[in-house]
C-alpha positions in Angstrom: 0.0 0.0 0.0 1.4 3.4 -1.0 1.9 6.2 1.5 -1.0 8.2 -0.1 -3.4 5.3 0.4 -2.2 5.0 4.0 -3.0 8.7 4.5 -6.5 8.3 3.0 -7.2 5.3 5.2 -6.0 7.1 8.3 -8.2 10.2 7.5 -11.2 7.9 7.0 -10.5 6.2 10.3 -10.2 9.7 11.9 -13.5 10.9 10.4 -15.3 7.7 11.4 -14.1 8.2 15.0 -15.7 11.7 15.2 -19.3 11.0 16.2 -22.3 13.2 17.3 -24.5 12.7 20.3 -26.8 10.5 18.2 -24.0 8.2 17.2 -23.6 9.3 13.6 -20.0 9.7 12.5 -18.6 12.6 10.4 -17.5 10.4 7.5 -21.0 9.1 6.8 -22.4 12.6 7.2 -20.0 14.0 4.6 -20.7 11.2 2.2 -24.4 11.9 2.4 -24.0 15.6 2.0 -21.7 15.4 -1.0 -24.0 12.9 -2.6 -27.0 15.3 -2.5 -24.8 18.1 -3.7 -23.6 16.3 -6.7 -27.0 15.0 -7.6 -29.1 18.1 -7.0 -26.8 21.1 -6.8 -23.8 20.4 -9.1 -23.4 24.1 -10.2 -24.0 25.8 -6.8 -22.7 23.2 -4.4 -20.7 25.7 -2.3 -23.7 27.9 -1.7 -25.9 24.9 -0.7 -23.5 23.0 1.5 -24.7 24.5 4.8 -28.4 24.0 3.9 -27.9 20.4 2.8 -25.8 19.6 5.9 -28.6 21.0 8.1 -31.2 18.9 6.3 -29.1 15.8 6.7 -28.6 16.3 10.4 -32.2 17.0 11.0 -33.7 14.4 8.7 -35.8 13.0 11.5 -37.7 16.2 11.9 -37.5 17.5 8.2 -38.3 15.5 5.1 -35.2 16.2 3.1 -36.6 14.6 -0.1 -39.3 17.2 -0.3 -36.9 20.1 -0.6 -34.5 18.4 -3.0 -37.4 16.9 -5.1 -39.0 20.3 -5.5 -35.8 22.0 -6.6 -35.1 19.2 -9.1 -38.7 19.3 -10.6 -38.5 23.1 -11.0 -35.2 22.9 -13.0 -36.5 20.0 -15.1 -39.9 21.8 -15.7 -38.2 25.1 -16.7 -35.9 23.4 -19.1 -38.6 21.2 -20.5 -41.0 24.2 -21.0 -38.2 26.2 -22.7 -37.4 23.4 -25.1 -41.0 22.7 -25.8 -41.7 26.4 -26.6 -38.6 26.6 -28.8 -39.5 23.4 -30.7 -43.1 24.7 -31.2 -42.0 28.1 -32.6 -39.3 26.6 -34.8 -41.8 23.9 -36.1 -44.2 26.6 -37.4 -41.5 27.7 -39.9 -41.5 24.2 -41.5 -45.2 23.2 -41.1 -47.1 22.2 -44.2 -50.8 22.8 -44.7 -53.1 20.2 -43.3 -55.0 18.5 -46.2 -57.9 16.2 -46.3 -58.1 13.1 -48.4 -57.8 13.7 -52.2 -57.3 17.4 -51.5 -54.7 19.1 -53.6 -52.3 21.6 -51.9 -53.1 25.2 -52.5 -51.0 27.2 -54.9 -48.4 29.4 -53.1 -47.9 33.0 -54.0 -44.5 33.7 -55.5 -42.0 34.6 -52.8 -39.8 37.7 -53.3 -36.0 37.6 -53.6 -34.5 36.4 -50.2 -30.6 36.2 -50.1 -28.9 33.1 -48.9 -28.1 34.0 -45.3 -26.1 30.9 -44.5 -23.6 31.7 -47.3 -23.5 35.4 -46.4 -22.9 34.5 -42.7 -19.6 32.9 -43.7 -18.6 36.1 -45.4 -19.6 38.3 -42.5 -17.4 36.2 -40.2 -14.4 37.9 -41.8 -15.7 41.2 -40.3 -16.2 39.6 -36.8 -20.0 39.3 -37.1 -21.7 35.9 -36.7 -25.0 34.6 -35.4 -24.2 30.9 -35.9 -25.3 28.6 -38.8 -28.4 27.4 -36.8 -29.6 31.0 -36.3 -28.9 31.9 -39.9 -30.9 28.9 -41.0 -33.9 29.9 -38.9 -33.6 33.5 -40.0 -33.6 32.3 -43.6 -36.9 30.4 -43.1 -38.4 33.3 -41.1 -37.5 35.9 -43.9 -39.0 33.6 -46.5 -42.2 33.3 -44.5 -42.2 37.1 -44.1 -41.9 37.6 -47.8 -44.8 35.3 -48.4 -47.1 36.9 -45.9 -46.2 40.5 -46.5 -46.1 40.4 -50.3 -42.7 42.1 -50.4 -40.8 41.7 -53.7 -37.3 41.9 -52.1 -36.3 41.2 -48.5 -32.9 41.1 -46.9 -31.5 40.8 -43.4 -30.5 44.4 -42.6 -28.9 43.8 -39.2 -29.4 43.9 -35.5 -29.8 46.7 -33.0 -29.2 46.0 -29.3 -31.7 46.9 -26.6 -31.5 47.0 -22.8 -34.3 44.3 -22.4 -34.6 42.8 -25.9 -32.8 43.2 -29.2 -34.2 44.0 -32.6 -33.6 41.9 -35.7 -34.3 44.1 -38.7 -35.4 43.1 -42.2 -35.4 45.5 -45.1 -37.7 45.1 -48.1 -39.5 46.6 -51.1 -43.2 46.6 -50.7 -45.6 48.2 -53.2 -49.3 48.9 -52.9 -51.0 50.0 -49.6 -49.0 52.0 -47.2 -49.5 50.3 -43.9 -47.7 50.8 -40.7 -48.4 54.5 -40.2 -51.3 54.1 -37.9 -54.0 56.7 -37.7 -51.6 59.6 -37.8 -52.3 62.0 -40.6 -49.4 62.4 -43.1 -47.8 65.8 -43.1 -47.2 67.9 -46.2 -43.5 67.2 -46.1 -44.0 63.4 -46.0 -42.0 61.4 -48.6 -44.2 58.7 -50.1 -43.3 55.1 -49.8 -40.7 54.1 -52.4 -39.0 57.5 -52.3 -36.6 59.3 -50.1 -36.3 58.2 -46.5 -39.2 55.8 -47.1 -37.7 54.0 -50.1 -37.7 50.7 -48.2 -40.0 49.1 -45.6 -38.6 47.7 -42.4 -39.8 44.9 -40.1 -38.4 44.0 -36.7 -38.5 40.9 -34.6 -36.9 40.0 -31.2 -35.4 36.8 -32.4 -35.5 34.3 -35.3 -38.7 32.7 -34.0 -40.7 35.8 -33.2 -43.3 37.4 -35.4 -42.2 40.3 -37.6 -43.7 43.7 -36.9 -43.7 46.3 -39.7 -42.4 49.7 -38.6 -44.3 52.8 -39.6 -43.1 55.0 -42.4 -40.9 57.9 -41.4 -42.1 61.4 -40.8 -39.6 64.3 -41.0 -40.6 65.5 -37.5 -39.3 62.3 -36.0 -36.1 62.5 -38.0 -35.5 66.1 -36.9 -35.6 65.4 -33.2 -33.6 62.1 -33.5 -30.6 64.2 -34.5 -30.7 66.1 -31.2 -31.3 63.2 -28.8 -29.6 59.9 -27.8 -31.4 57.3 -25.8 -30.9 53.5 -25.5 -33.4 51.2 -27.1 -35.3 48.9 -24.7 -37.0 46.4 -27.1 -40.5 47.8 -26.5 -41.8 49.4 -29.7 -44.7 51.2 -27.8 -42.5 52.7 -25.1 -42.6 56.5 -24.8 -39.5 58.4 -25.5 -38.9 61.0 -22.8 -36.1 63.4 -23.7 -35.3 67.0 -24.1 -36.1 68.2 -26.7 -39.4 66.3 -26.5 -39.9 63.4 -29.0 -43.5 63.2 -30.2 -43.5 59.5 -30.8 -42.8 56.0 -29.5 -39.7 53.9 -29.6 -40.8 52.5 -33.0 -40.6 55.9 -34.5 -37.2 56.6 -33.0 -36.0 53.2 -34.2 -37.3 53.9 -37.7 -35.5 57.3 -37.8 -32.1 55.8 -36.7 -32.4 53.1 -39.4 -32.9 55.7 -42.0 -29.9 57.7 -40.8 -27.7 54.6 -40.8 -28.9 53.5 -44.3 -28.4 56.9 -45.9 -25.0 57.5 -44.3 -23.3 54.1 -44.7 -24.7 52.3 -47.9 -21.8 52.0 -50.3 -21.2 50.9 -53.9 -17.9 50.3 -55.8 -16.7 53.3 -57.8 -17.4 53.0 -61.5 -20.6 51.0 -61.4 -22.9 54.1 -61.5 -22.6 57.5 -62.9 -24.6 60.8 -62.4 -27.3 61.7 -64.9 -26.2 64.4 -67.2 -29.6 66.0 -67.3 -30.2 65.9 -63.5 -27.0 65.7 -61.3 -29.1 64.7 -58.3 -29.9 61.3 -60.0 -27.7 58.4 -60.9 -27.8 55.6 -63.4 -26.0 52.4 -64.2 -22.7 52.9 -66.0 -23.4 50.5 -68.9 -21.2 51.1 -72.0 -22.4 50.2 -75.4 -19.6 47.7 -75.8 -20.0 45.0 -73.2 -16.3 44.0 -73.5 -15.3 47.3 -72.0 -17.7 47.1 -69.1 -16.0 48.0 -65.8 -15.9 45.1 -63.4 -14.5 46.0 -59.9 -11.6 43.8 -58.7 -10.5 42.9 -55.2 -7.1 44.7 -55.7 -8.9 48.0 -56.6 -11.6 47.8 -53.8 -8.9 47.6 -51.2 -8.7 51.5 -51.3 -11.2 53.9 -49.8 -11.0 56.0 -53.0 -12.8 53.2 -54.9 -16.0 53.2 -52.7 -18.8 55.7 -53.2 -22.0 56.6 -51.3 -25.0 55.2 -53.0 -28.3 56.8 -51.6 -29.1 60.4 -51.5 -28.1 62.3 -48.4 -30.6 63.5 -45.9 -31.0 67.3 -46.0 -31.4 69.6 -43.0 -35.2 69.6 -43.8 -35.1 65.9 -42.9 -36.0 64.9 -46.5 -33.8 63.9 -49.5 -35.5 66.4 -51.8 -36.5 70.0 -51.4 -40.2 70.7 -51.8 -41.5 73.2 -54.3 -41.8 76.5 -52.4 -45.1 78.2 -51.8 -44.3 82.0 -51.9 -46.1 84.3 -49.6 -48.6 86.8 -51.0 -46.3 89.7 -50.6 -43.3 87.8 -52.1 -43.3 88.5 -55.8 -40.2 86.5 -56.6 -40.2 83.7 -59.0 -40.6 80.2 -57.3 -37.4 79.0 -59.0 -35.5 81.9 -57.5 -36.8 81.0 -54.0 -35.9 77.4 -54.5 -32.4 78.3 -55.5 -32.1 80.4 -52.3 -33.3 77.4 -50.2 -30.9 75.0 -51.9 -28.0 77.5 -51.2 -28.8 77.4 -47.5 -29.4 73.6 -47.5 -27.3 72.2 -50.4 -27.5 68.7 -51.7 -24.5 66.3 -51.2 -22.9 65.3 -54.5 -24.1 62.0 -55.7 -21.6 59.1 -55.7 -19.3 61.0 -53.3 -16.2 59.0 -52.5 -15.9 57.9 -48.9 -12.2 59.0 -49.0 -13.5 62.6 -49.1 -15.6 62.2 -45.9 -14.5 64.4 -43.0 -12.8 62.9 -40.0 -14.9 61.7 -37.1 -12.6 63.6 -34.8 -9.0 64.7 -35.1 -6.9 61.7 -36.1 -9.9 59.3 -36.5 -10.9 58.7 -40.2 -14.6 58.2 -41.2 -13.8 54.7 -42.5 -11.4 51.9 -42.0 -10.6 49.3 -44.7 -8.7 46.1 -44.5 -8.0 43.1 -46.7 -8.3 39.7 -45.0 -7.2 36.3 -46.2 -5.2 35.9 -49.4 -3.2 38.9 -50.5 -2.7 37.9 -54.1 -4.5 36.1 -56.9 -4.5 32.3 -57.0 -4.6 30.1 -60.1 -7.7 27.9 -60.5 -8.0 24.4 -62.1 -9.2 25.9 -65.3 -6.1 28.0 -65.7 -7.7 31.3 -64.7 -6.9 33.4 -61.7 -9.2 34.6 -58.9 -8.7 36.5 -55.7 -10.1 34.8 -52.6 -9.4 37.8 -50.2 -12.2 39.5 -48.3 -12.3 43.3 -47.9 -14.0 44.7 -44.9 -15.0 48.4 -44.8 -16.1 49.7 -41.4 -17.7 53.0 -40.5 -16.3 54.9 -37.6 -19.1 57.5 -37.7 -21.8 54.8 -37.3 -20.0 52.0 -35.4 -21.4 48.7 -36.4 -22.0 49.4 -40.0 -19.9 47.0 -42.2 -19.5 46.5 -45.9 -17.9 43.2 -47.0 -16.5 42.5 -50.5 -15.7 39.0 -51.7 -15.2 37.9 -55.3 -17.3 40.3 -57.4 -20.1 40.9 -54.8 -20.5 43.1 -51.8 -22.9 42.9 -48.9 -23.8 45.2 -46.0 -24.9 44.6 -42.4 -25.3 46.6 -39.3 -24.9 45.3 -35.7 -24.7 47.9 -33.0 -26.6 50.1 -30.6 -28.1 52.3 -33.3 -26.2 55.5 -32.4 -23.8 57.7 -34.1 -20.3 58.3 -32.7 -20.2 61.6 -30.9 -17.9 63.2 -28.4 -20.4 65.3 -26.6 -22.2 63.9 -23.6 -26.0 63.6 -23.4 -26.0 63.1 -19.7 -25.4 65.6 -16.9 -21.8 65.8 -15.7 -20.6 66.4 -12.2 -20.2 70.0 -11.1 -16.6 71.2 -10.8 -14.9 70.8 -7.5 -15.6 73.7 -5.2 -12.8 74.3 -2.6 -13.7 75.1 1.0 -13.7 78.7 2.1 -10.4 79.9 3.6 -10.2 80.8 7.3 -11.1 84.4 8.0 -8.2 86.7 8.8 -8.4 88.2 12.3 -9.6 91.8 12.0 -7.8 94.7 13.7 -8.7 98.4 13.8 -6.8 100.5 11.3 -3.8 102.2 13.2 -3.8 106.0 13.6 -0.6 107.5 15.0 -2.4 110.7 16.3 -4.8 108.6 18.4 -2.4 105.9 19.7 -0.3 106.9 22.7 3.5 106.3 22.5 4.6 103.4 24.6 6.8 104.2 27.6 10.5 104.2 27.0 12.3 101.1 28.3 15.3 101.4 30.5 18.5 102.1 28.6 16.7 103.6 25.6 17.6 107.1 24.6 21.3 106.5 24.7 23.4 108.0 22.0 23.8 105.8 19.0 27.5 106.3 19.1 27.8 104.6 22.4 26.9 101.3 20.8 29.8 98.9 20.0 31.3 99.4 16.6 29.5 102.6 15.9 30.7 106.2 16.0 34.1 105.4 14.5 34.7 107.7 11.7 37.5 106.8 9.3 37.5 110.2 7.7 
């Protein structure tokens, strides 16, 4: 027998020799306590050791199985209910219509274009963004079902915005026809109709891949205006009131819709050279398609690794919270031509140039550029089996002005996604700061009456005073 085994046996013998008044030894008590802890409290054994020890010592007066059985049933019931609810929700994405005998399945309406999220997810991983293949698969099924029920012609996964209680998954799509989602609120005169301006796309939100999608209302300029002056965290409740200064006349769904529009119009990019401005109207763009297809410009990975080869795609949002100035309505006393008034308005609130290069964007702050770009993976082209060459590198373009907005380029395609808190990077603080340190008052100086020689009596002369100065030692000796 080894020395370690001898020590173990001696400790066992020592513990068995320590007995209580009832005759129970410490060794048996510890075996019983640790057995219950391993079976019932494996994750919080240290916190439960005193409780279980008390129950074991008082098992004649307390039914220990009742306590442990209840705790075990609660954990099992909670886990079972969660798995059952998850399976039920996930199963609804795959369920087929129930048909009677000899009944033919109904014809399904055509589903709009839904990108392959599983393939895109592998590309987004190069930018450090992933939800897992399982979640992408469920999102893919959920978006396909949304396209079927909503009638949208195009739908894509726009991204995710974090909330304090629940997050928002966001889907972007093109939906024609009725304009739902605005509620009973009357549309203002400066409202941009669906399919144009800030309402070019329709957006839906869900809290996870198994939740129902809720369509967000179309955006009114008044909500966009106030959103530029406030900053508040999302909670995950679309109907929550926004209490800020200045006051926001809407719910969280309106604030969320405004932030989505600001992110979309500020960070959506296209490779340089694919589009050109319209010669007749410089505020519009068109595809750059030459007559000779052989000379058609095709962006390459080597070129797209530079900020100067990326351009802003959508129109910028003006100070009037629209993408287009409205035709002016001159006052009765104003006899100027409406075109002259419109030119004056545009001079005060000019349009951003279309297809503006992101390399021309101003810095976020001193030393911090508006965009970062990086090439991941292969740095050079590789030969294929067919003798051609291809570039397998992945280019990631990240916005510093809107942290979380990412554009990823791979091959000849580019994709965009946003994952963040939905706020713009700003230096200024929206919260009250501590007041500056106020030092304590200094001690007051003792006050004395102002001296007046005419009123103050001369002090009596001390003994020895009045003697001639020459009598002092070392004085009165004149060398002249």
